[in-house]
N, C-alpha and C positions, 0 to 999 in steps of 0.2 A: 963094477956093477954094484948097485945097492939092492941086494936081494931082499933085505928087510922091507924096503918100500915096495918092491915087486910082490912080496907076499901079501901085503895089505890089498894091493890092487887085484891080484889074482883071486884072493878069497872073496872080495866084493863081487867080482865078475861071476864066480861060481855060485855064490849065494843069490845074486840077482836072478840068475837063470833058474835056480831052485824055486824061487818065489814067483815065477811067471813073467819076469821083465824081459823085454826084447834086448835089453842091455846095450844101449848105445853109450857113446862117450858121455853124454849129458847125465845119464843115470849114474855112471861111475863118479863123475865129478861131484854131483849133488849128494850121493851117498857118503862119500868121504867127507864132504863139508858138514853134513848132518852128524856124522860120527864125531867129528871134532867138536861141534856144538853140544853134543850129548855130554861131553866132559867126563866120561867114564875111563877112557884110555887115551894115552898120547897118540896123536896122529902126526906122522912125519912129513906133512906137506903144508906149505903156506898157501893161503887163498887170498884172493882179492875180490871185491864186489865188482863184477864186470857186467857186460851187456845183458846177459840172461841170468844174472844171479851170481853166487859164489863160483869162482873158477880158479883153477890152479895150473899155472904154466909148468910147474914141476910134474904134476900128474900127466899132463900132455906129453912132456918129454920122456917120462918113464914108460908111458904106453908105447911110444914109438920105439924105444929101446927094447922093450919086451917083445914087440912084434918082430924086430930085426933078428932076434935069436930064437924065435919060435915059441916063446912062452905063451903068447896069445895070438889069435888070428883076428883079422878084421875083414868081415864079409859085407858086401853091399846089403843094405836093408831092403827087403822085398816091398816095404811100404813106399819106397821111392826116394828116401832121403836118409842120409847118415849111414853109419855102419853098425853091424852087430859084432860085439866083442865076445870071444869064446876062449876058453883055455886051449892052448896049442900043444903040439907034441912035446915041447920042452918045458911044459908046466911042472913036471916032476923035478926038474933042476931047481926051480924056485923053492918048491916044497922041501927038497933035501938040503938046500943051502940056508934057509931061514924059516924057522918055525914061529908060529904066533902062539902066544899064551892062550889059555882057555878063556881068560877074561877078555882079551882082544877079540877072539873068535866069537864069543857070546855077544859082545857089543856090535860087531859087524852083522851078525845074524839079526839082531833087533832092528838095526837100521835098514837092512835089505828087505826085511819083512814089511817095514813101513813104506819103503820106496816101491817095492814090488812092480806092479804093472802100470804105474802112473805115467801119464804123458809128460813130455818135456815141458809143456806149459804149466802143468800142475807142479812139477818139480821146481821150476823157476820161482813160483809163488811160495812154496813151502820152504825152500832153502833160503830165500831172501828174507822171509818172515823170521826164520830161525837166526839168520845172521843179525838182523836188527835187534832181536830179543837178547841174544847171547853174546854177540860181539860188540854191538853198540850199547848194550845194556839198557834198552828201553823195556819197561815191564808193564806199562798200562796198555791194554789191548787197543784202545782207540788211538793212542800215539803210534803203536806199531803199525796199525792199518794205515794211518795217514802217511807215515814215513814210507811204507811199502808203495803206496799209491804215488807219492811224490817221486820216488826213485824209478818206478815203473808205471808211467801214466796209463798204459794200456791195461793195467790191472785195476779193476774197479774197487771201490772201498769195500763193497760187500765181499768180493773175492779175497781181498786182503784180510778182512776180518775172519773169513772162513779158514784161510791158510794159517793164520796165527792160532786160531782155536784148534785146528788139527794138530799143529806142532805142540801146543801146550798139552793137549789130551794124550798124544803119543808119548811125550816125555813123562807125564804122570804115570802112564801105564808101564813105562820102562823102568820105573823105580822099584817095581815089585820083584 
């Protein structure tokens, strides 16, 4: 087992709950993708730009493994779709087996505060805007918005501009 990877996921789940997220799988995927794009710490997962924004098949596999040994639980979401992820009875095994540095913990905290209680649709826009800006290296806001709209036609140009502005503002604030 790769407890180091599990420690990242577990800390994200714990912090998302702390900041009021219902903590579905989308929240975890997008938080880890944003953490990678933030560029402050190494993130041990690969992402692809997928149907609803950045997605990691590795994160999905690790979530299932963590559930299998009780490090996390997956409960049906009372909103009628998806699951709610929570630390499980064996979460302490992860914490004892792999500790995260203060720098990684602080970066996860910054990302989870930003993600907090946003909807899956908001997170799709934000994480995709971040992907375009920091993985595709487009830096002109109009270009980022056009690219996001091209990739996700259901996202209007105005929503794409707002998502990019939110990502830029958050990143500027996270430099402090």
